[in-house]
Backbone bond lengths (Angstrom), bond angles and torsions (degrees), N, CA, C in turn:
res aa  C-N    CA-C-N  psi(-1)  N-CA   C-N-CA  omega(-1)  CA-C   N-CA-C  phi
1 M - - - 1.471 - - 1.523 111.06 -
2 E 1.342 114.89 -44.12 1.468 119.44 -178.45 1.519 110.55 -64.28
3 K 1.358 116.40 -39.87 1.453 120.94 179.40 1.531 110.90 -63.57
4 M 1.341 116.72 -41.75 1.452 121.40 179.21 1.529 111.24 -63.78
5 A 1.339 116.21 -37.18 1.463 121.16 179.58 1.522 110.51 -63.70
6 V 1.358 116.35 -42.12 1.460 121.11 179.15 1.521 110.21 -63.05
7 Q 1.316 116.56 -43.65 1.461 121.21 179.24 1.530 111.48 -62.45
8 T 1.325 115.10 -38.89 1.456 119.67 179.36 1.522 111.28 -66.16
9 V 1.328 116.77 -40.71 1.458 121.82 177.91 1.524 110.25 -64.64
10 E 1.343 115.87 -42.15 1.463 119.78 178.54 1.521 111.15 -63.01
11 S 1.320 116.04 -39.63 1.453 120.55 178.23 1.527 110.72 -65.06
12 L 1.345 115.54 -39.89 1.465 120.48 178.16 1.527 110.63 -65.19
13 L 1.322 116.00 -43.79 1.464 120.23 178.17 1.524 111.53 -60.33
14 K 1.319 116.17 -41.93 1.455 120.81 179.38 1.521 110.79 -60.71
15 E 1.331 116.57 -43.10 1.465 121.06 -179.71 1.523 111.14 -66.06
16 I 1.349 116.30 -41.28 1.465 120.68 179.62 1.519 110.73 -66.96
17 R 1.344 117.14 -42.89 1.477 120.65 177.49 1.519 110.75 -58.68
18 H 1.341 114.93 -43.03 1.469 119.65 179.74 1.528 110.23 -61.47
19 L 1.327 116.35 -42.87 1.455 121.46 -179.91 1.525 111.21 -63.17
20 I 1.335 116.41 -45.09 1.473 121.40 179.88 1.523 110.44 -62.74
21 N 1.332 116.81 -48.68 1.464 120.95 -178.40 1.524 111.43 -63.15
22 D 1.325 116.02 -39.60 1.457 120.43 179.95 1.533 110.43 -66.26
23 A 1.342 116.02 -42.12 1.465 120.51 179.64 1.519 111.25 -64.91
24 R 1.339 116.51 -41.60 1.461 120.44 179.33 1.528 111.31 -65.46
25 S 1.319 115.91 -41.85 1.469 119.57 179.15 1.522 110.67 -63.08
26 S 1.327 115.76 -41.52 1.457 120.61 178.84 1.524 110.80 -63.87
27 A 1.339 116.24 -40.87 1.464 120.73 179.39 1.532 110.82 -63.42
28 I 1.331 116.27 -42.17 1.469 120.89 179.77 1.528 110.29 -62.89
29 R 1.343 116.61 -43.19 1.463 120.07 178.74 1.524 111.08 -61.51
30 Q 1.319 116.43 -42.15 1.458 119.71 -179.01 1.520 111.27 -68.49
31 V 1.339 116.54 -40.27 1.469 120.00 177.51 1.528 110.06 -62.61
32 N 1.337 116.56 -44.28 1.469 120.86 177.81 1.523 110.82 -57.18
33 K 1.346 115.55 -47.85 1.463 120.26 -177.61 1.524 111.04 -63.68
34 L 1.324 117.04 -43.13 1.459 120.67 179.98 1.526 111.26 -65.07
35 Q 1.342 116.45 -38.97 1.460 120.24 178.68 1.527 110.74 -64.84
36 L 1.338 116.40 -43.07 1.468 120.06 179.07 1.527 111.04 -64.23
37 D 1.338 116.71 -41.78 1.463 120.11 177.49 1.519 110.93 -60.34
38 M 1.334 115.83 -45.98 1.463 120.95 -179.60 1.525 111.04 -61.97
39 N 1.325 117.00 -46.49 1.467 120.89 -178.79 1.528 111.46 -64.76
40 F 1.330 115.88 -36.73 1.463 120.66 177.78 1.531 110.37 -62.32
41 V 1.323 116.57 -46.37 1.465 120.97 -178.47 1.524 110.79 -67.90
42 I 1.337 117.45 -40.64 1.468 119.83 176.65 1.522 109.97 -59.96
43 G 1.334 116.74 -44.29 1.460 120.80 177.65 1.514 111.51 -60.22
44 R 1.334 116.36 -41.61 1.466 120.70 178.97 1.529 111.13 -63.70
45 L 1.334 117.19 -43.38 1.461 121.20 -179.65 1.525 111.33 -62.36
46 I 1.343 116.18 -39.73 1.472 120.32 178.62 1.525 110.46 -63.71
47 V 1.339 115.98 -47.49 1.464 120.67 -179.32 1.523 110.91 -62.87
48 E 1.323 117.05 -44.59 1.468 120.52 -179.38 1.528 110.80 -63.76
49 Y 1.309 117.55 -37.67 1.468 120.87 178.16 1.529 110.02 -65.32
50 E 1.327 115.39 -44.73 1.468 120.10 -179.82 1.529 111.65 -62.23
51 Q 1.308 116.89 -37.08 1.462 120.89 -174.36 1.528 113.16 -85.19
52 N 1.303 116.95 -5.06 1.462 120.68 -178.50 1.528 110.41 -88.62
53 G 1.322 115.49 67.05 1.460 120.55 179.48 1.509 111.84 111.32
54 A 1.321 116.66 147.35 1.465 122.60 -176.28 1.517 112.19 -63.31
55 E 1.335 116.82 -36.84 1.466 119.78 -178.20 1.515 110.85 -61.35
56 R 1.324 116.21 -45.41 1.466 120.20 -178.69 1.518 111.26 -68.44
57 A 1.322 117.42 -37.09 1.459 120.79 178.87 1.519 109.96 -63.24
58 A 1.319 116.49 -37.38 1.462 121.12 -179.54 1.526 111.61 -73.42
59 Y 1.326 115.73 -19.08 1.464 120.80 -178.25 1.529 111.08 -62.35
60 G 1.340 114.48 -35.19 1.452 122.98 171.56 1.508 116.31 46.24
61 K 1.331 114.80 -122.82 1.458 121.95 -174.02 1.519 112.61 -62.09
62 K 1.325 117.42 -30.18 1.461 120.56 -179.35 1.524 111.19 -61.72
63 L 1.332 116.04 -34.95 1.460 120.45 177.88 1.523 110.25 -61.13
64 I 1.321 116.76 -49.48 1.464 121.27 -178.99 1.526 110.59 -64.07
65 E 1.322 116.41 -38.53 1.467 119.70 177.90 1.521 111.14 -62.95
66 Q 1.327 117.00 -41.89 1.458 121.07 179.43 1.532 111.17 -66.37
67 L 1.333 115.31 -42.04 1.462 119.54 177.23 1.523 111.08 -61.85
68 A 1.323 115.85 -41.67 1.465 120.43 -178.72 1.528 111.18 -62.34
69 I 1.318 117.35 -42.45 1.459 121.28 179.59 1.524 110.40 -58.99
70 N 1.321 116.61 -47.60 1.461 121.15 -177.95 1.531 112.69 -70.94
71 L 1.335 116.20 -47.09 1.465 119.45 -176.54 1.521 112.65 -69.80
72 N 1.349 116.72 -35.34 1.460 119.23 178.31 1.522 111.54 -65.37
73 S 1.315 116.19 -38.03 1.470 119.47 -179.52 1.527 111.36 -68.18
74 E 1.332 115.79 -27.98 1.468 120.17 -178.55 1.528 113.27 -93.07
75 Y 1.353 116.70 -38.40 1.463 119.90 -170.53 1.529 115.29 -122.43
76 G 1.313 118.03 -4.23 1.454 119.00 177.72 1.517 114.17 101.86
77 R 1.329 115.73 -177.46 1.466 122.05 -168.80 1.527 115.29 -71.64
78 G 1.334 118.61 -6.07 1.458 120.77 179.03 1.514 113.15 -65.96
79 F 1.338 116.28 -6.98 1.464 119.92 -177.84 1.523 110.80 -119.79
80 S 1.306 115.10 45.56 1.464 121.62 177.00 1.519 109.87 -71.59
81 V 1.322 116.43 167.60 1.468 121.50 176.90 1.528 109.77 -55.46
82 R 1.317 115.68 -45.25 1.471 121.10 -177.90 1.532 110.98 -61.70
83 N 1.333 115.94 -45.25 1.459 119.33 -177.43 1.526 111.96 -70.05
84 L 1.320 117.09 -37.95 1.462 120.52 176.90 1.531 110.43 -64.96
85 A 1.331 116.69 -36.81 1.461 120.58 177.03 1.536 110.00 -64.69
86 Y 1.346 116.44 -37.53 1.462 120.20 176.43 1.528 110.92 -65.51
87 M 1.338 116.95 -39.13 1.467 120.61 178.76 1.526 110.31 -61.95
88 R 1.313 115.41 -42.28 1.460 120.79 178.09 1.528 110.15 -61.34
89 K 1.334 116.27 -45.26 1.457 120.89 179.99 1.523 111.17 -67.59
90 Y 1.323 116.65 -37.91 1.471 121.58 178.96 1.525 110.37 -59.55
91 Y 1.315 115.76 -42.98 1.469 119.61 177.01 1.530 111.04 -63.91
92 L 1.319 117.03 -47.26 1.465 120.81 -177.52 1.523 111.94 -60.93
93 L 1.338 116.65 -35.96 1.466 120.43 -178.91 1.522 112.28 -77.79
94 N 1.336 116.53 -24.08 1.460 119.60 -172.41 1.526 114.83 -118.48
95 R 1.315 117.86 7.71 1.471 118.31 -174.65 1.518 112.79 -64.11
96 A 1.333 117.18 -24.64 1.466 119.74 177.05 1.531 110.68 -66.96
97 K 1.347 115.73 -22.07 1.468 120.56 -179.82 1.525 110.56 -104.86
98 C 1.324 116.48 32.85 1.460 122.23 -174.02 1.526 112.85 -52.29
99 K 1.344 117.59 -49.21 1.463 121.24 -177.68 1.516 111.37 -62.96
100 E 1.329 115.09 -40.16 1.462 120.13 -179.89 1.524 110.75 -66.00
101 I 1.332 116.76 -42.88 1.456 121.14 -178.45 1.519 111.39 -64.29
102 L 1.349 116.07 -38.67 1.454 120.32 -173.87 1.526 113.87 -96.35
103 Q 1.313 117.99 12.03 1.457 120.17 -179.09 1.529 110.51 -69.76
104 T 1.310 116.05 161.21 1.461 120.90 179.45 1.513 109.39 -60.99
105 V 1.339 116.10 149.37 1.465 120.52 179.14 1.513 108.84 -50.91
106 S 1.318 115.60 125.30 1.457 120.45 -172.37 1.518 112.54 -83.81
107 A 1.313 114.41 -177.32 1.464 120.71 -178.16 1.510 111.60 -57.92
108 K 1.328 115.94 153.38 1.461 120.40 -173.60 1.519 113.03 -65.37
109 S 1.328 117.90 -14.54 1.462 120.54 -179.67 1.524 112.19 -75.42
110 E 1.340 116.87 -16.24 1.466 119.82 -177.54 1.519 110.40 -71.81
111 N 1.327 116.65 136.01 1.455 121.50 175.26 1.523 108.75 -89.68
112 T 1.311 116.45 108.28 1.457 120.93 -179.95 1.519 109.29 -100.27
113 L 1.320 116.72 126.05 1.453 120.38 179.37 1.521 110.10 -74.27
114 S 1.310 115.40 153.29 1.456 120.51 178.98 1.535 110.22 -83.69
115 W 1.321 115.82 167.62 1.457 120.65 176.29 1.518 110.33 -59.93
116 S 1.327 117.49 -36.01 1.468 121.29 178.56 1.525 111.47 -61.44
117 H 1.332 116.78 -37.47 1.462 120.55 174.85 1.525 110.45 -59.57
118 Y 1.325 115.22 -46.27 1.468 119.13 -176.50 1.525 112.33 -69.63
119 V 1.323 116.93 -33.21 1.468 119.77 175.28 1.522 109.18 -60.99
120 F 1.335 116.27 -42.28 1.467 120.34 177.46 1.527 110.54 -64.41
121 L 1.334 116.77 -46.63 1.468 121.11 -178.47 1.523 111.87 -61.74
122 M 1.325 116.88 -35.25 1.461 119.78 -179.44 1.523 112.71 -67.17
123 G 1.329 116.48 -14.72 1.461 120.71 175.68 1.517 112.66 -79.50
124 I 1.352 117.54 -8.96 1.464 122.66 178.43 1.528 107.99 -90.05
125 K 1.308 117.53 115.06 1.465 121.58 -173.06 1.524 113.69 -74.10
126 D 1.322 117.48 -36.95 1.461 120.84 -177.04 1.531 110.23 -75.27
127 D 1.331 116.72 122.82 1.466 121.25 -177.14 1.525 112.43 -60.00
128 A 1.330 116.60 -44.23 1.463 120.90 -177.48 1.523 110.99 -62.93
129 V 1.318 116.15 -44.31 1.470 120.88 -179.99 1.519 110.23 -65.94
130 R 1.326 116.48 -43.23 1.468 120.58 -179.56 1.535 110.47 -63.05
131 N 1.341 116.88 -43.37 1.465 120.30 178.38 1.523 111.39 -60.66
132 F 1.326 116.14 -42.20 1.466 120.81 -179.90 1.529 110.87 -59.15
133 Y 1.323 117.12 -50.09 1.464 119.82 -177.13 1.530 112.21 -68.03
134 E 1.329 116.94 -30.51 1.470 119.64 176.23 1.531 110.23 -65.77
135 I 1.343 116.10 -45.26 1.465 121.01 179.73 1.524 110.67 -63.43
136 E 1.335 116.52 -47.08 1.459 120.47 -178.20 1.533 111.50 -63.90
137 A 1.328 116.31 -40.43 1.467 120.11 179.98 1.524 110.87 -63.04
138 K 1.342 116.37 -39.24 1.467 120.63 178.32 1.524 110.86 -69.47
139 D 1.341 115.88 -49.98 1.464 120.55 -174.82 1.524 112.59 -64.64
140 N 1.331 116.38 -33.43 1.464 120.52 -176.20 1.520 113.44 -104.36
141 N 1.345 115.78 4.66 1.463 121.32 177.51 1.533 111.06 55.01
142 W 1.333 116.93 46.57 1.454 121.06 -178.94 1.524 111.52 -71.17
143 S 1.299 115.38 139.34 1.461 120.76 169.16 1.528 107.68 -72.84
144 L 1.321 116.63 169.19 1.460 119.71 178.70 1.525 110.80 -61.61
145 S 1.324 117.06 -41.16 1.469 120.18 -179.43 1.530 110.92 -66.12
146 E 1.350 116.95 -34.97 1.466 119.78 178.38 1.524 110.68 -70.77
147 L 1.319 117.04 -39.22 1.464 120.96 175.44 1.521 110.23 -59.58
148 N 1.308 115.54 -45.89 1.471 121.81 178.54 1.528 110.25 -59.43
149 R 1.324 116.02 -44.40 1.468 120.94 -178.49 1.525 111.42 -65.19
150 Q 1.328 116.48 -44.08 1.466 119.94 -179.39 1.529 111.25 -65.01
151 F 1.328 116.51 -38.66 1.462 120.01 177.63 1.525 110.38 -64.75
152 N 1.320 116.77 -45.16 1.462 120.85 -179.60 1.525 112.44 -67.07
153 S 1.339 116.91 -22.40 1.471 120.20 177.73 1.536 111.26 -86.00
154 A 1.358 116.65 1.81 1.472 122.74 178.17 1.523 111.87 58.17
155 L 1.334 116.70 45.38 1.458 120.85 -179.14 1.528 111.95 -58.06
156 F 1.317 117.73 -45.41 1.463 120.92 -178.85 1.525 110.60 -60.13
157 E 1.316 116.21 -48.11 1.471 120.18 -177.54 1.525 111.30 -62.40
158 R 1.324 117.21 -38.63 1.459 120.40 -179.51 1.527 111.30 -68.23
159 L 1.324 116.37 -39.27 1.460 119.55 177.33 1.529 111.17 -69.98
160 A 1.335 115.92 -38.19 1.466 120.90 -177.47 1.530 111.71 -65.56
161 L 1.320 117.81 -28.09 1.466 121.66 -178.56 1.528 112.07 -59.97
162 S 1.331 116.32 -30.32 1.468 119.38 -176.15 1.524 112.05 -96.82
163 R 1.329 117.34 13.94 1.459 120.28 -176.69 1.527 111.74 -127.44
164 D 1.334 114.75 154.76 1.456 120.12 174.52 1.531 108.68 -83.54
165 K 1.318 116.78 -173.93 1.471 120.29 -177.58 1.524 112.43 -60.06
166 Q 1.330 116.02 -40.36 1.461 119.76 179.28 1.529 110.40 -66.05
167 G 1.329 115.74 -39.01 1.454 120.20 179.15 1.517 112.13 -64.90
168 I 1.328 116.15 -38.49 1.462 120.53 178.36 1.532 109.73 -67.24
169 K 1.336 115.79 -39.10 1.468 120.67 177.89 1.527 109.96 -61.77
170 E 1.328 116.75 -42.78 1.466 120.79 179.22 1.524 111.04 -65.60
171 L 1.321 116.33 -36.32 1.465 119.80 176.56 1.520 111.09 -58.62
172 S 1.330 115.80 -44.25 1.464 120.48 -176.30 1.523 112.08 -72.35
173 E 1.350 116.43 -23.20 1.467 119.59 -176.81 1.523 113.35 -100.28
174 K 1.334 116.96 -28.03 1.463 120.21 -173.53 1.521 114.00 -124.43
175 G 1.330 117.40 -10.66 1.458 119.57 -175.32 1.513 110.75 81.23
176 Q 1.315 116.26 -163.65 1.455 121.73 -178.18 1.519 109.32 -87.12
177 L 1.340 116.96 112.87 1.460 121.71 -178.50 1.521 110.53 -98.60
178 L 1.328 116.03 127.03 1.457 121.22 176.66 1.522 108.01 -107.82
179 T 1.328 116.77 112.03 1.459 120.24 -176.60 1.519 112.75 -95.11
180 K 1.315 117.87 -20.88 1.454 120.99 177.19 1.524 109.14 -147.33
181 A 1.323 116.64 164.80 1.460 121.03 -173.81 1.523 112.46 -56.85
182 Q 1.354 116.39 -38.21 1.464 119.72 -177.79 1.527 111.96 -63.18
183 D 1.337 115.70 -25.33 1.468 119.21 -178.12 1.523 111.91 -63.33
184 A 1.322 116.05 -25.39 1.468 119.16 -179.29 1.523 110.79 -59.88
185 L 1.341 116.59 -32.34 1.464 120.11 -178.54 1.514 112.40 -76.14
186 K 1.338 117.79 -5.78 1.461 121.02 175.88 1.537 110.83 -91.17
187 N 1.316 116.67 -8.44 1.454 121.87 -175.84 1.524 110.28 -89.51
188 P 1.330 118.69 116.61 1.468 121.41 -179.55 1.520 113.03 -55.69
189 Y 1.328 116.91 -31.09 1.463 121.23 179.04 1.523 110.18 -63.67
190 V 1.350 116.86 -42.71 1.456 121.67 179.33 1.525 110.70 -70.29
191 L 1.338 116.02 -41.51 1.462 119.99 178.32 1.526 110.89 -59.02
192 E 1.316 115.11 -42.13 1.462 119.69 179.42 1.524 110.61 -63.03
193 F 1.339 115.89 -42.91 1.463 120.73 179.72 1.525 111.23 -61.00
194 L 1.341 115.64 -40.52 1.464 120.77 -178.40 1.523 112.85 -80.06
195 G 1.330 116.30 -7.44 1.455 119.78 -179.55 1.510 112.64 74.96
196 L 1.345 116.78 23.88 1.462 121.48 -179.18 1.517 110.55 -97.23
197 E 1.314 115.42 148.68 1.450 121.03 178.49 1.522 109.43 -79.10
198 E 1.309 117.22 137.26 1.456 121.03 179.92 1.524 110.10 -74.81
199 K 1.336 116.95 124.22 1.462 121.23 -179.00 1.521 109.53 -128.85
200 N 1.327 116.18 155.75 1.458 120.04 -179.30 1.515 112.35 -60.09
201 S 1.344 117.10 -33.56 1.448 120.88 -176.39 1.517 111.69 -63.67
202 Y 1.343 117.31 -27.18 1.459 120.75 178.46 1.523 110.89 -66.09
203 S 1.341 116.24 -28.33 1.459 120.04 -174.61 1.516 112.95 -93.73
204 E 1.329 116.91 -2.10 1.453 119.85 -179.82 1.522 109.74 -76.80
205 S 1.314 117.17 142.84 1.474 120.61 179.65 1.522 110.36 -85.47
């Protein structure tokens, strides 16, 4: 009887831990999404203000500096000149996806990147490369450090070497697509995990 009671308690603890972890993960995803929505709109407001007349457009950096002074005093350091400049850039890079960015918080299964991920991605100048790493980070639920590592390992460039122009275009729009089990061995990320040396034969169809 005593043994059964212990097992029951352990089972209860396992269920409660699962509930807590699931709730926390969901909260983090929602906070991430809300922060991205807010930063997107702030970036849009800055751009729209700048573009509403030549005088405001010329105001440039001074506008962001003035906003930073006021917002930092009210809300803290998250609204520094640097961060506001990133918000402006985030909007400019993503305004074509306005509806997608501002959609209601999606199902908990969606992997939403953090603002820190996007700050890193905005440092990538090439649109195709940046799109690829954004897709891969979402699809594979990469942490910021893993995203950084994959970028520094030149994952996009290594995959692009084995593809024609259309293949490179698909990489930038869809990420790395695995259609059959053998395709996994063409992925440098998988080869690295398995401790295998990357060879041309792995990339042959």
